N, C-alpha and C positions, 0 to 999 in steps of 0.2 A: 165742388167738382167731384164727381164719382170716379173712383179708380177702376178703369175698365179691366185691368188685369186681375184685380181683386174679384170682380164680378164673374169673370171667366173661371177663376179658380173655384168659386162657390158653385157655379153651374157644372163644372166638370166633376166635382165631388158629388153633387146631387145626382147626376147621371150615373155615376159609378154605383152609388147606393141603390138606385132603382134596379140596376142590372145585377145586383148582388155580386159584383166584382168578378164576373165570369169572363170578361174580356181583358186580356193582358194589355192590349193597346189602350183601352180606356183607363186602366190603372196607371200606365205610364203618362198618359195625357193629364190625368188629375195631378199626379206628382209634379210634372213639369209646370203646370199652370200655377200650382202653389208656389213653387220656387221662383217663377217669373214674377209673381205678384209681390213677393217680399221686397223686390227692388224699389217699388214705388209706394209701398204701403205706409200708411200712418201708423203710429204706435198702436192705436186701437185695432186697426186692420191686421197688424202683425199678430196681435193677441188672438184674433179670430182665426187667422190662418193656422196658428199653432193648435187651436182647438180642432180645426178641420183635420189637420194631420193626425192628431191624437185619436180622433174619432175613427179615422180610416185604419190606423194601426190596431186599435181595439177590435176592429172587425176583420183583422187580417187582410186588409186590402193593400197595405203598404208594408214594406220591410223596415 
């Protein structure tokens, strides 16, 4: 069974990356999606979520 919240987080991050983080609402949406996905994430998904967060932080998309 696929974790829908996890997929939503991945999609939000991908959308933000395409936009180069110019939209503050998209930044917040990506961060919220990642945090929501943690609640239902498997250990492997949590690791991937951490990688997504790190990727956004490196590109100054998250604080």
